[in-house]
Structure formats: C-alpha cells, structure tokens
Wavefront OBJ file of the C-alpha trace (Angstrom):
o trace
v 7.594 12.052 -1.663
v 11.183 13.017 -2.397
v 14.471 11.425 -1.277
v 12.848 8.820 0.966
v 13.786 5.244 1.717
v 12.756 2.173 3.685
v 14.545 -0.941 4.947
v 13.318 -4.095 6.630
v 10.698 -6.748 5.900
v 7.158 -6.198 4.597
v 4.637 -9.058 4.750
v 1.163 -8.750 3.260
v -1.319 -11.002 5.084
v -3.870 -13.264 3.402
v -5.041 -12.217 -0.053
v -4.161 -8.529 0.406
v -3.412 -6.704 -2.796
v -0.931 -3.911 -3.476
v 1.948 -4.671 -1.150
v 5.122 -2.610 -1.619
v 8.355 -1.952 0.203
v 7.585 1.783 0.453
v 3.928 2.101 -0.588
v 1.047 -0.239 -1.287
v -0.458 2.214 -3.802
v 1.037 5.313 -5.410
v -0.984 7.841 -7.401
v 1.356 10.790 -6.828
v 5.057 11.247 -7.517
v 7.957 9.428 -5.872
v 11.273 11.085 -6.725
v 14.676 9.653 -5.730
v 13.162 7.083 -3.359
v 14.353 3.536 -2.723
v 13.669 0.363 -0.801
v 16.028 -2.359 0.404
v 13.136 -4.244 2.030
v 12.224 -7.846 1.374
v 8.550 -7.915 0.383
v 6.106 -10.841 0.483
v 2.464 -10.791 -0.482
v -0.233 -12.231 -2.703
v -1.277 -9.887 -5.510
v 0.290 -6.659 -6.744
v 3.596 -7.128 -4.961
v 6.492 -4.764 -5.704
v 9.844 -3.931 -4.197
v 8.975 -0.232 -3.994
v 5.268 0.034 -4.857
v 2.506 -2.562 -5.090
v 0.341 -0.631 -7.596
v 1.514 2.519 -9.363
v -0.784 4.934 -11.228
v 1.488 7.924 -10.615
v 5.113 8.692 -11.454
v 8.348 7.129 -10.222
v 11.462 9.137 -11.000
v 15.022 7.935 -10.246
v 13.763 5.261 -7.845
v 15.103 1.784 -7.160
v 14.644 -1.402 -5.175
v 17.207 -4.008 -4.090
v 15.252 -6.369 -1.817
v 13.949 -9.855 -2.594
v 10.309 -9.957 -3.698
v 7.890 -12.893 -3.593
v 4.205 -13.152 -4.380
v 1.524 -14.729 -6.537
v 0.523 -12.423 -9.400
v 1.589 -9.796 -10.526
v 5.007 -9.458 -8.917
v 7.766 -7.027 -9.891
v 11.161 -6.032 -8.572
v 10.137 -2.358 -8.495
v 6.362 -2.318 -9.114
v 3.824 -5.156 -8.952
v 1.221 -3.507 -11.217
v 2.042 -0.373 -13.215
v -0.347 2.010 -14.988
v 1.828 5.092 -14.412
v 5.231 6.294 -15.595
v 8.710 5.117 -14.675
v 11.713 7.333 -15.433
v 15.334 6.329 -14.728
v 14.346 3.540 -12.307
v 15.889 0.138 -11.653
v 15.584 -2.983 -9.513
v 18.233 -5.556 -8.633
v 16.697 -7.960 -6.101
v 15.566 -11.554 -6.538
v 11.978 -11.739 -7.813
v 9.879 -14.899 -7.556
v 6.229 -15.709 -8.003
v 3.810 -18.508 -8.688
v 1.958 -17.247 -11.767
v 2.625 -15.697 -15.172
v 2.996 -11.955 -14.480
v 6.430 -11.864 -12.876
v 9.047 -9.304 -13.913
v 12.423 -8.033 -12.788
v 11.157 -4.430 -12.948
v 7.352 -4.596 -13.395
v 5.019 -7.561 -12.959
v 1.950 -6.385 -14.875
l 1 2 3 4 5 6 7 8 9 10 11 12 13 14 15 16 17 18 19 20 21 22 23 24 25 26 27 28 29 30 31 32 33 34 35 36 37 38 39 40 41 42 43 44 45 46 47 48 49 50 51 52 53 54 55 56 57 58 59 60 61 62 63 64 65 66 67 68 69 70 71 72 73 74 75 76 77 78 79 80 81 82 83 84 85 86 87 88 89 90 91 92 93 94 95 96 97 98 99 100 101 102 103 104
C-alpha cells in the first residue's frame, strides 16, 4: 500500500490480537501511510499496525493507543523493518511491553 491513510476509532473486541489503526497484520510494504485513529485492543495493539513482519517506510501515527501487551504508538509487535517512521500519540497499556514507537 502506498500513500494511504485512515481516521476514526478502532476497537478490538475481547482478547483479539493484532489490532492496528490501518492494518491488524502487515507482511508486505506500507509506504507513506498514516493513521490518526484512536486504537483500543488487548494484545498486539499499534497506532498503524498491530503486528508487522513486513516493511514500513515513511509512515506515522498520531492517535491515542491503549491495550494490554504489547502496545506501541506505531506498531504493537514488530519483526519487520521500520524506515523513517514516527508516532506522536498517547500510548498506554497495562503490562510491560509498552513503547512510544514499538511495543515488542
């Protein structure tokens, strides 16, 4: 996906994992994408992507993010690559893998 964005509110129900403002899971490439959504969930909660195994290039998130574990302003759980990305929203969680950019 290139030059895409999303706004609004995203709520993951129950113990759902991988909740993101734009994508729950990403294994491809997101280039110049952003989210201003507020995101709430349980596990793997991110402002842009819940779980990333792909590439994020020049992406950002500005919404408030809340979850259990892991929780990140841009990505909840990251096993991929991040290049020139940032996050600026409020991030809160109730466990130990909470990060402004990446939770775990």
